[in-house]
C-alpha positions in Angstrom: 15.4 151.8 139.8 17.8 151.5 142.7 17.5 154.4 145.2 19.0 154.7 148.6 17.1 155.7 151.7 18.0 159.3 151.1 16.5 159.2 147.6 19.8 159.4 145.8 20.7 157.0 143.0 22.9 154.1 144.0 26.0 153.7 141.9 27.4 150.2 141.6 31.0 149.3 141.2 30.4 145.7 140.2 31.7 144.9 136.7 28.6 143.2 135.4 26.4 146.3 136.2 28.8 149.1 135.4 30.8 147.8 132.4 31.6 150.3 129.8 30.1 150.1 126.3 33.0 148.4 124.5 31.0 146.3 122.1 29.7 147.4 118.7 27.7 150.6 118.9 23.9 150.4 118.9 21.1 152.7 118.1 18.1 151.4 120.1 17.9 147.7 119.7 19.7 147.6 116.4 23.4 146.9 116.1 25.5 148.8 113.6 27.9 146.8 111.5 31.6 147.9 112.0 33.2 149.7 109.1 36.4 148.3 107.5 39.6 150.2 107.8 41.3 151.1 104.6 43.9 148.6 103.4 47.4 149.6 104.6 50.7 148.2 103.3 52.7 147.5 106.5 55.7 145.7 104.9 57.3 145.8 101.5 60.5 144.0 100.7 62.4 144.0 97.4 64.0 140.7 96.6 67.3 139.9 94.8 65.6 138.8 91.6 63.7 142.2 91.3 60.4 140.9 92.6 59.0 141.9 95.9 56.8 140.7 98.7 54.2 142.9 100.4 52.0 142.6 103.4 48.7 144.6 103.7 46.5 144.9 106.8 42.7 145.4 106.9 41.3 145.3 110.4 42.6 142.0 111.8 43.3 140.4 108.5 46.8 140.4 107.1 47.2 139.6 103.3 50.7 138.7 101.9 51.6 138.3 98.3 54.6 138.2 95.9 54.8 140.6 93.0 57.1 140.9 89.9 59.1 143.9 88.8 55.9 145.6 87.3 54.0 144.9 90.5 51.8 142.2 88.9 51.0 139.3 91.4 53.0 136.1 91.0 50.4 133.9 92.6 47.5 133.9 94.9 47.5 136.1 98.0 47.8 134.4 101.3 45.5 135.4 104.2 46.6 135.4 107.8 44.1 135.7 110.6 44.1 135.1 114.4 46.3 136.2 117.2 49.6 135.6 115.5 48.6 136.9 112.1 51.2 139.7 112.0 54.1 137.5 113.1 53.0 134.7 110.7 52.8 137.0 107.7 56.2 138.5 108.5 57.7 135.0 108.8 56.2 134.0 105.5 57.8 137.1 103.8 61.1 136.3 105.4 60.9 132.7 104.2 60.2 133.8 100.6 63.2 136.2 100.8 65.5 133.4 102.0 64.3 131.1 99.2 65.0 133.7 96.6 68.4 134.6 98.1 69.3 130.9 98.2 70.6 130.7 101.8 
């Protein structure tokens, strides 16, 4: 315990000793696993042929897929992760829209 000469607690302003608890929460020595956020559709675009592309976000994961008129998937979903995931998924959706439009 760090006490000063006058018996008061010494408060440090050094980052390694006074950093805030920004990691995962803990109860004692045990770490709690983080909960997933609910999936949220962040982009939906209707294409000229009646199909659509949609991008959903769950935590740091972006999932993009193409759907037909009845909202059935027209292929496998594509996962985007990392720092540029949002921009990459949006670029993918724009590329699909350009391909369907023809120019």
